PyMOL CGO cylinders between C-alpha atoms (Angstrom):
from pymol import cmd
from pymol.cgo import CYLINDER

trace = [
    CYLINDER, 22.32, -2.26, 5.29, 19.34, -0.48, 3.90, 0.3, 1, 1, 1, 1, 1, 1,
    CYLINDER, 19.34, -0.48, 3.90, 15.88, -1.07, 5.22, 0.3, 1, 1, 1, 1, 1, 1,
    CYLINDER, 15.88, -1.07, 5.22, 12.73, -0.61, 3.13, 0.3, 1, 1, 1, 1, 1, 1,
    CYLINDER, 12.73, -0.61, 3.13, 10.07, 0.89, 5.31, 0.3, 1, 1, 1, 1, 1, 1,
    CYLINDER, 10.07, 0.89, 5.31, 6.52, -0.29, 5.02, 0.3, 1, 1, 1, 1, 1, 1,
    CYLINDER, 6.52, -0.29, 5.02, 4.27, 1.70, 2.72, 0.3, 1, 1, 1, 1, 1, 1,
    CYLINDER, 4.27, 1.70, 2.72, 3.05, 4.98, 4.09, 0.3, 1, 1, 1, 1, 1, 1,
    CYLINDER, 3.05, 4.98, 4.09, -0.30, 5.07, 5.66, 0.3, 1, 1, 1, 1, 1, 1,
    CYLINDER, -0.30, 5.07, 5.66, -2.99, 6.82, 3.43, 0.3, 1, 1, 1, 1, 1, 1,
    CYLINDER, -2.99, 6.82, 3.43, -5.72, 8.03, 5.76, 0.3, 1, 1, 1, 1, 1, 1,
    CYLINDER, -5.72, 8.03, 5.76, -8.42, 8.46, 3.11, 0.3, 1, 1, 1, 1, 1, 1,
    CYLINDER, -8.42, 8.46, 3.11, -7.95, 4.99, 1.63, 0.3, 1, 1, 1, 1, 1, 1,
    CYLINDER, -7.95, 4.99, 1.63, -7.50, 3.44, 5.03, 0.3, 1, 1, 1, 1, 1, 1,
    CYLINDER, -7.50, 3.44, 5.03, -10.77, 4.86, 6.31, 0.3, 1, 1, 1, 1, 1, 1,
    CYLINDER, -10.77, 4.86, 6.31, -12.61, 3.71, 3.23, 0.3, 1, 1, 1, 1, 1, 1,
    CYLINDER, -12.61, 3.71, 3.23, -11.06, 0.26, 3.30, 0.3, 1, 1, 1, 1, 1, 1,
    CYLINDER, -11.06, 0.26, 3.30, -11.65, -0.47, 7.02, 0.3, 1, 1, 1, 1, 1, 1,
    CYLINDER, -11.65, -0.47, 7.02, -14.48, 1.91, 8.05, 0.3, 1, 1, 1, 1, 1, 1,
    CYLINDER, -14.48, 1.91, 8.05, -18.02, 0.71, 8.67, 0.3, 1, 1, 1, 1, 1, 1,
    CYLINDER, -18.02, 0.71, 8.67, -19.62, 3.58, 6.92, 0.3, 1, 1, 1, 1, 1, 1,
    CYLINDER, -19.62, 3.58, 6.92, -18.81, 2.34, 3.38, 0.3, 1, 1, 1, 1, 1, 1,
    CYLINDER, -18.81, 2.34, 3.38, -20.34, -0.49, 1.42, 0.3, 1, 1, 1, 1, 1, 1,
    CYLINDER, -20.34, -0.49, 1.42, -18.60, -3.75, 0.74, 0.3, 1, 1, 1, 1, 1, 1,
    CYLINDER, -18.60, -3.75, 0.74, -17.73, -2.77, -2.91, 0.3, 1, 1, 1, 1, 1, 1,
    CYLINDER, -17.73, -2.77, -2.91, -16.05, 0.41, -1.79, 0.3, 1, 1, 1, 1, 1, 1,
    CYLINDER, -16.05, 0.41, -1.79, -14.09, -1.34, 1.02, 0.3, 1, 1, 1, 1, 1, 1,
    CYLINDER, -14.09, -1.34, 1.02, -12.95, -3.99, -1.44, 0.3, 1, 1, 1, 1, 1, 1,
    CYLINDER, -12.95, -3.99, -1.44, -11.81, -1.39, -3.98, 0.3, 1, 1, 1, 1, 1, 1,
    CYLINDER, -11.81, -1.39, -3.98, -10.02, 0.68, -1.35, 0.3, 1, 1, 1, 1, 1, 1,
    CYLINDER, -10.02, 0.68, -1.35, -8.21, -2.49, 0.03, 0.3, 1, 1, 1, 1, 1, 1,
    CYLINDER, -8.21, -2.49, 0.03, -7.15, -3.38, -3.56, 0.3, 1, 1, 1, 1, 1, 1,
    CYLINDER, -7.15, -3.38, -3.56, -5.86, 0.20, -4.08, 0.3, 1, 1, 1, 1, 1, 1,
    CYLINDER, -5.86, 0.20, -4.08, -3.82, 0.11, -0.81, 0.3, 1, 1, 1, 1, 1, 1,
    CYLINDER, -3.82, 0.11, -0.81, -2.28, -3.19, -1.93, 0.3, 1, 1, 1, 1, 1, 1,
    CYLINDER, -2.28, -3.19, -1.93, -1.36, -1.93, -5.41, 0.3, 1, 1, 1, 1, 1, 1,
    CYLINDER, -1.36, -1.93, -5.41, -0.04, 1.27, -3.94, 0.3, 1, 1, 1, 1, 1, 1,
    CYLINDER, -0.04, 1.27, -3.94, 2.20, -0.67, -1.55, 0.3, 1, 1, 1, 1, 1, 1,
    CYLINDER, 2.20, -0.67, -1.55, 3.39, -2.95, -4.39, 0.3, 1, 1, 1, 1, 1, 1,
    CYLINDER, 3.39, -2.95, -4.39, 4.25, -0.03, -6.71, 0.3, 1, 1, 1, 1, 1, 1,
    CYLINDER, 4.25, -0.03, -6.71, 6.05, 1.83, -4.02, 0.3, 1, 1, 1, 1, 1, 1,
    CYLINDER, 6.05, 1.83, -4.02, 8.08, -1.22, -2.92, 0.3, 1, 1, 1, 1, 1, 1,
    CYLINDER, 8.08, -1.22, -2.92, 8.86, -1.93, -6.57, 0.3, 1, 1, 1, 1, 1, 1,
    CYLINDER, 8.86, -1.93, -6.57, 10.18, 1.67, -7.06, 0.3, 1, 1, 1, 1, 1, 1,
    CYLINDER, 10.18, 1.67, -7.06, 12.23, 1.42, -3.93, 0.3, 1, 1, 1, 1, 1, 1,
    CYLINDER, 12.23, 1.42, -3.93, 13.71, -1.99, -5.11, 0.3, 1, 1, 1, 1, 1, 1,
    CYLINDER, 13.71, -1.99, -5.11, 15.85, -0.16, -7.71, 0.3, 1, 1, 1, 1, 1, 1,
    CYLINDER, 15.85, -0.16, -7.71, 17.63, 1.75, -4.88, 0.3, 1, 1, 1, 1, 1, 1,
    CYLINDER, 17.63, 1.75, -4.88, 18.44, -1.21, -2.68, 0.3, 1, 1, 1, 1, 1, 1,
    CYLINDER, 18.44, -1.21, -2.68, 21.51, -3.31, -3.57, 0.3, 1, 1, 1, 1, 1, 1,
    CYLINDER, 21.51, -3.31, -3.57, 20.86, -7.04, -3.82, 0.3, 1, 1, 1, 1, 1, 1,
    CYLINDER, 20.86, -7.04, -3.82, 17.17, -6.57, -2.67, 0.3, 1, 1, 1, 1, 1, 1,
    CYLINDER, 17.17, -6.57, -2.67, 13.75, -6.09, -4.00, 0.3, 1, 1, 1, 1, 1, 1,
    CYLINDER, 13.75, -6.09, -4.00, 11.87, -7.99, -6.62, 0.3, 1, 1, 1, 1, 1, 1,
]
cmd.load_cgo(trace, "trace")
């Protein structure tokens, strides 16, 4: 059975999304980018998993 691992950690986006140094708009945009990146990665991996994915 193949297991899809969670999306890789992106240090720059993670720091921008959850760091206190950035404004709310930057944090929101970075969180959205992290979600989109994770979705696209999972979607790409779904083609390589039999009977799984989206």
